[in-house]
N, C-alpha and C positions, 0 to 999 in steps of 0.2 A: 190082729195083734201085732204083726210085723210093721204095719203102717203106723200104728200108735207109737211103737218104738222109734221109728224114723222121725216122727213129729217131735218126740222127746229129745232125740239127738240133735236135731236142727235147732231146737230151743236152746240147748246147751251151747251150740256154736254161736248163736245170736248173743247169748249172754257173754261169752268170751270175747265177742266183738265189742259190744256196748260197754261192758265192764271188764276191761282187760286185767288179768292177774298173772303173777308168776307162780311157779311151783318150787317147793323146797328141794326137789330132786333135779332141778334144772339150774343152769347159771342164772344169777340174779338179773343179768342184763336182758334176758329173754322173757317175753310175756306172750299171752295167747293172741294178742293182736298181730304180733310179728309172725307167729306160726301160721295164722290165717292168711296173712299177706303172702307168705311163701306159697301156700296152697293156691291162692288166687292168681299169683303170678304164673305158676305152673299151668293152671287151667287156661289162662288167657293165652299163654304161649302155645299150648296144645291146640286151642281153637284157631289161633292164627295160622298154624301150620296146616291144619285140616282144611281151612278155607283158602289158604294160599293168598291171603291179603291181610293188610293191617289197616284198620279204620277205627276212628273214634269220633264222637259227636263234636260239633263245633262248640257246644257248651263246655265240654270238658277241656278243650283246647284253650278256651278263654280262662278257665279256672287255673289251668297249668301255668299260663302266662302270668297271672297275678301271683301265684305261689313262688315262681322262679324270681320275679321282680322283687318281691318282698324279701326273700332270702338274700338276694344280691345287695339290697339296701342294708340289711342287717350286717352283712359281711363288711361293707364299706364303713359302717358305724364302728365295728370292732377294729378295723384296720386304722381308721383315722385316730381312734382313741387308744390304740396300742394295747388292746385287751385280748384275752383268749377265751372270752365268754361267748361261746357259740350256741347259746340256748335256742335262738330262732334263726341262726344262719342255716341250720339244717331243716327249716320248716318244710322245704320242698320234699325232703325225705319223709317227713311225717305225713305230708299230703299224699304221697304215693303209697305209703303204708296203709293209710285209711282207705284209699281207693281200691287197692288190691285186695285187702281183707273184705271190704264191702262186696267186691266182685265175687269172692268165694262164697259169701253168705247168699247172695242172690242166685248163684248157680245151684247151690244146694237146695234152695227153695224151689227153683225151677225143676230140678231133678225129681223132687217129691210131688209137686203140684202141677207141673206142666206149664207154669207161668210164674212170673214175678209181678205182682200188682201192688198198688197202694194198700188195698184191703188186707192182703196176706201179710205184707210187711208190718202193718200196724198191729195186726193180731199177734204176731210173734213178739213184737216190741212190748205190747201191753202185757202179754203173758210173762215175759222175762222180768219186767219191772215189778209186777205183782209177786212173782216168785222171790225176787230179791228182798222184798219187804217181809215176806213170810220167813225167809231164811234169817233175816236180821233179828226177828223176834225169837226164833229158835236158838240162834247163837247166844242171844242175851239171856235166855231162860233155861237152857239145857246145857249144863257144864260139859257133859260128855261130848255133845255135838260140837260145842265150841272148841274143845281140845282136838277133836278130829279134824275140823276145818283148819285150825291154826297149825296143825302138824304137817299139812300138805300144801296149804296155800300161803304164798308170801305176798302180803299186801300192806305192810306197814302197820299191822294190827297192834304192835306194841304201843304206838302213839295213840291209837283209838282207845285202848284200854286205859292208858294214862289219863286221858281227858274224859273218860267215861262216855264214849259216843257209840251209838248203834252202828253196826256195819254188817253188810251181807258178804257175798263172795265177789269182791271187786267193787262193791257199791258202798261208798263212804264219802263223807264230807261234801264239798261243793261240786266235785265232779259228778257225784251221784245225783245231787240236787238238780243240776243242769239237765242231766239226762231224763230224770223224772219229769221236769218241767216241760221239756220238749214232747215227751210221750203223752203227757196229759192232754196237751193241745191236739195231738194227732188222734187220740181216742175220741175226743169230742167232735173233731172234724169228720171222722169216719161215721160216727152216729148221725151227724147232721146231713151228710151228703150222699152216703151210699144207700141206695134203695134196698139192696139185698139185705143189708143190716137192719134197716128200719122196719122191714117186713118180718123180721125174725125176733120174736120175743126173747128167745134164749140168748141170741147174740147181744141184744140190748142189755139184758140183765147181767150177763157175764162181763161185758165191757164196763158197765156202771159199777159193778163190784170191784173190778180192777181199778177203776178211776178213784173211787173213794178210799180204797185201801192204800193206794199210792199217795193220795192227797194227805191222808192222816199219818201213816207210818213213814212215808217218804219225808214229811216235814220233821219227824223225829230224827231221821238220819241226817237230813240237811235242810235247813230253813230256806235255802234257795228254791226249794220246791214250790214255795208259796207263789213265786212269779208265774209258774205254770198253772197253779190253781186259779189265780185271778184271771190270767189270760184265757184259760179254758172256759171259765164261767161266763166271762163277757162274750166269748165266741158263741157259747150255747144260747145266750139271751138273744143275740142278733140273728142266728142262723138255724135254730132248732124249729122255727115255725110256730112256736107257742105264743109269741108276743106279736100277733098280727090280728087284724080285724076278722079275717076269715081263717079259722084254724082247721086244718085238715085232720082226718081221723088218725093218720100215722103220727102227726105231731102231738095230738092229744094222748095217744097211747104212750108215746115217748115220755111226755110230761108226767103221766101217772106213774110209770115205772121209775122215773127219776125221783119223784117225790117219795115213793115207797123205799127205794134204795137209800136215799138221803136220810129218811127217818130211821131206818135200821142202823145205818152207820153212826149217826149221832147218838141214838139210844144205846148201842153197844159200847161206843167210846165213853159215854157218860157213866155207864155201869162199871166199866173197867177202871175209869178214872177214880172212882170212889171205893173200889174194892181191891185194887192191885197197886201196891206201892211203886213197883217198877214202872208200870204203865202211867201212873200218876206223874212221876218225875219226867218221863219222856214227853208227856203232853204239856207239862209246864215249860219244858224247853222248846218244844216244837211251836207252840203258839204263845210264846212269852209276850209278844207285842200285844195280842188280844187280851191276855190276862192283866197286863199292866194298864191297858186302856180302861178296863172295867174296874180294877182295884185302885188305881192311882190317878185315873183321869187323863193319862197321857200315853201315847204310843211310843214305846222304847224297848230296845233289846240290848243285851250286853255287846253283841257283835256290831250292831249298827252304831251304837254310841262310840265304840272304839274306833270304827271307821271314820266317823265324823270328827272325832276329837284328835286322832293321832295319825291317820294314814293318808290324808290328802297332801302328798309331798310332790312338789313340782321342781323342775330344773331351776338352777340359780344363775345361769348365764345363757347368752344367746346361742352359742354353739350347741349346747345340750338340747335346747328347745328345737333346733333345726335338725340335727343329726344324731342326738342322743349321746350317751356316755359309753355305750358298748358294754354295759353291766346289767345283768338281769338275775343271775343265779344267786343262791345262798342268802336270799332275803336281804340283799345288800343295802337297800334303802328303807327297809322296815315297813313296807306297805304291801297289801294284797290287792289294792285297787288296780284294775286292768288299765285304765286310762293313764295312771301315773307310771306304772311299770313299763308299758309299751313306749310312752314318750321318753321316759328316762333312758330306755335302752336304745331306741333307734330314732328318736325325735319325731317331730310332726310329719316329716317326710315318710318315714317308715309306718307310723301309725295310720296316716291317711291312706296309704296303699293297702294296709291290712284291713281297714274299715271298708274300703271300696271293694275288696275281695268278697266280703260277705254281703254287701249290697248287691254286687253282681250276681252271686249265686241265687239270692232271693228273687231278683228281678227276672233272671233267666227262667226259673221255674214258674213264676207268676205268668210269664208270657206263654210258656209251653203247656201249662196246666191251669187254664182259666177256672176250672171247677174248684180248685183249691188255692186260688190266687191270694185270698185273704190269709190263709195259713202261712204262706211264705212272707207276706207283708208283716205278719205278727212275728215270724222268726227274725226278720231284720230288726224289728224293734227290740225283741228279747235279747239279741246279741249285744246291743248297746246298753241295755239294762244290766245284763250279767257283768259287764265290764265295770260297773260301779262297785261291784263286790270282789271280783276275782279276775285274774288274767288267764283267760282260756278262750276256747272257741267252740262252735257247734258244727264244724265241717263233718263230723262223724255222721250226721243225719243227711247232709247233702250228698256225701259219698254214696250212701245207699240209694238215694233217688237217682243219681247219675247212672247207677247200674241196673235200674229197672228196665223192663222190656220197652217202655215208651221212649227211652232215651239212649239205648245202646243197640248197635247193629248186630253184634256178635251174639250167637245163641249157643247153648250147650250142644256139642256134636251128638249125633245119633247114638253112639255107644253109651253115653252117659244118661241112662234112663232108670226109672225106678225098678223096672224089670231086671235090668242088669245087676243092680245092687241086691235085689231080693233073691236072685238066683245064687 
């Protein structure tokens, strides 16, 4: 019982990492990611003192170099343009916040399980995203639960209510969609490559249940999730082993359970679509493009039409193209598109360094982790696809991988064990 409680608590911590929120009883400038970063920094300091040395992997040093260089370019952009918009000047601070909070998460997992592995990490991420989808439905359908959440969690829910959007606890809009997309790909990669998972029917069924729940409800929360659905399905086709001349029994069993789970997901969704008005409306929003394709003969959504019609805004002079205008915040240019916002802020120089940063992260893990090389190649591609819609990044997932046992020298000191906490 105590072990289950610890699993649950670690899941909450992972959720606070992946979907940071503030609390109404804390200052608005403080969120859960920052609190985890403080914990991670304290643990790292303690470990360093215990071992009497300070060491980090070369991969992290390279990432730090890119983050520092990008922040410096952004500072130059604001200085040259005489602005005080430091939106990305402090990116190096955000970088270390993600890294420190990821370190805290991985140490907590290691305390509980004795290791931090790709499998354990993906299982927690899948569980958290699945739970966020369930929470979003509960918040949307149970008024008392919605009031309870809104009373203690500060996440901009006033805007979500105004535009009638589903939200979980910290999971909303494009930021949630990007996280869902990343986790969907990781779920499929785990199913395709981890033999311990492929041999366990229970693990396959639970992961597929999480996958289809995130794919359906996640799209209702944010249509950016569809990028992960498409990427994951293509990955499944190429690496599940089902589409080969010689099909192994494990692949055949996986295919059977995939088909059964897909059938149940589609059947249940169809039933709710025709019997529940709220779910009907959410599905119309989530898969608007598919509905328009069937009903009107063309693929279109309100958001993509607006992006294509109004938001491709580029610099009007050579200086802005090169070093930007030093303006990013307050929706100053009226565009959400990442390419436009980054170039308008710090020019092609800054954008090139920022893009190279994510190419570097992906290539580093491709080299160090050949088993999952294609996952990180897809992550690189997904980064550039995300920027078509929104100005954000996916370093949150790379930060976790940098802190896994395979890539970090530091280990939790002997006193930090499950037995210590249980006592």
